[in-house]
C-alpha positions as CSV (number, residue, x, y, z in Angstrom):
1,M,125.3,146.6,27.8
2,A,121.6,145.8,28.1
3,F,122.3,143.2,25.1
4,G,124.9,141.3,26.9
5,G,122.7,140.8,29.8
6,I,119.9,139.3,27.5
7,C,122.8,137.0,26.0
8,S,123.8,136.1,29.8
9,A,119.9,135.4,30.7
10,S,119.6,133.3,27.7
11,D,122.6,131.1,28.2
12,G,121.5,131.0,32.1
13,S,118.6,129.2,30.9
14,D,119.8,126.9,28.3
15,L,122.2,125.8,30.8
16,N,119.6,125.1,33.6
17,S,117.5,123.2,30.7
18,E,120.3,120.9,30.0
19,Q,121.6,120.0,33.6
20,K,118.3,119.3,34.5
21,T,118.5,116.4,31.5
22,A,122.0,116.0,32.5
23,Q,121.1,115.3,36.0
24,L,118.4,112.3,35.2
25,F,121.4,111.0,32.8
26,I,123.6,111.0,36.1
27,D,121.0,109.7,38.5
28,A,120.6,106.5,35.8
29,F,124.1,105.5,37.2
30,G,123.6,106.2,41.4
31,G,121.8,102.9,41.8
32,E,118.4,103.6,43.5
33,N,116.5,106.6,41.5
34,A,117.4,105.9,38.2
35,P,114.6,107.4,36.3
36,E,112.5,105.3,33.8
37,Y,113.8,105.6,30.1
38,E,110.7,107.5,29.2
39,T,111.2,110.1,31.4
40,L,115.0,110.2,30.2
41,S,113.9,110.2,26.8
42,R,111.8,112.8,26.6
43,D,114.8,115.4,26.0
44,F,116.4,113.3,23.7
45,T,116.9,113.9,19.9
46,D,115.0,111.2,17.7
47,G,118.6,110.2,16.4
48,L,120.0,109.5,20.1
49,K,116.2,107.7,20.5
50,N,117.0,105.4,18.1
51,E,120.5,105.0,19.2
52,L,119.9,104.7,23.0
53,T,116.9,102.7,23.3
54,A,115.0,101.6,26.4
55,A,117.2,97.8,26.4
56,R,120.1,100.1,25.7
57,Y,119.7,102.2,28.4
58,S,119.5,99.0,30.7
59,G,122.9,97.6,29.0
60,L,124.5,101.0,29.6
61,Q,123.4,100.8,33.5
62,R,124.7,97.2,33.8
63,E,127.7,98.0,32.0
64,T,128.8,101.4,33.7
65,K,128.0,99.3,37.4
66,N,130.3,96.4,35.8
67,N,133.1,98.5,34.6
68,F,133.0,101.5,37.1
69,G,130.6,100.8,40.3
70,T,127.9,103.1,41.6
71,L,128.2,106.9,41.2
72,T,129.0,108.4,44.3
73,Q,129.3,112.0,43.3
74,A,129.3,114.5,40.3
75,K,130.6,117.7,40.0
76,F,129.6,120.4,37.0
77,F,133.0,121.2,35.6
78,A,132.2,123.0,32.1
79,Y,130.0,124.6,29.5
80,Q,130.8,125.5,26.1
81,R,128.5,127.2,23.7
82,Y,129.0,126.9,20.0
83,D,127.0,127.9,16.9
84,N,125.1,124.7,16.9
85,S,125.1,122.9,19.8
86,D,125.9,123.2,23.6
87,V,128.5,121.0,25.4
88,V,127.8,120.6,29.6
89,I,130.8,118.5,31.2
90,Y,131.1,117.0,34.5
91,Y,133.6,114.9,36.3
92,A,132.1,111.9,38.3
93,G,133.4,109.5,40.9
94,F,132.4,106.0,41.8
95,D,132.7,103.7,44.7
96,S,135.2,102.0,42.9
97,N,137.6,104.6,43.3
98,K,137.4,105.1,39.4
99,A,136.5,108.8,37.8
100,A,135.0,109.5,35.0
101,Q,134.3,112.2,32.8
102,L,130.4,112.7,31.4
103,V,129.9,114.8,28.5
104,F,126.5,115.6,27.3
105,V,126.2,117.2,23.8
106,F,122.8,119.7,23.1
107,D,121.1,121.0,19.9
108,K,119.8,124.5,19.9
109,N,116.6,123.4,21.4
110,Q,118.1,121.5,24.5
111,K,117.6,118.2,23.3
112,L,120.2,115.9,24.0
113,V,122.2,114.8,21.0
114,R,124.9,112.3,22.4
115,F,126.5,111.5,25.6
116,T,129.8,109.8,26.5
117,L,131.3,108.4,29.6
118,S,135.2,108.0,29.3
119,P,137.6,106.7,32.3
120,V,139.7,109.3,33.5
121,N,143.2,108.4,35.1
122,T,143.9,109.7,38.6
123,Q,147.0,108.0,39.2
124,S,149.6,110.7,39.8
125,Q,153.2,109.8,38.0
126,N,154.6,108.4,40.9
127,E,152.1,106.0,41.2
128,Q,152.9,104.4,37.3
């Protein structure tokens, strides 16, 4: 029983750290309080820093605003723990009434490896 408590505490600590990083990324789509690239990228793996440069970060913000609008809400959905990575998932709503799934993949050192923003179809069968 004590072992299970220790594992759960570790999972919770890792999740808290990863959610803080995810929240910084989420803030980037909310408009006014977007973090600077240097702040955001401190929790990136070297590979992600090479892929998502400061210029690409600015472009991602513009592209998201053009395609979705300004983020109005983000709700934690799931935490998945694997042997070599963790996945944190949020659902987000935008002022354009569009929705998206935000997926953050972390390595075992709580460094962000990959991020995806995917549209979510919110229309019911009757509306299609």
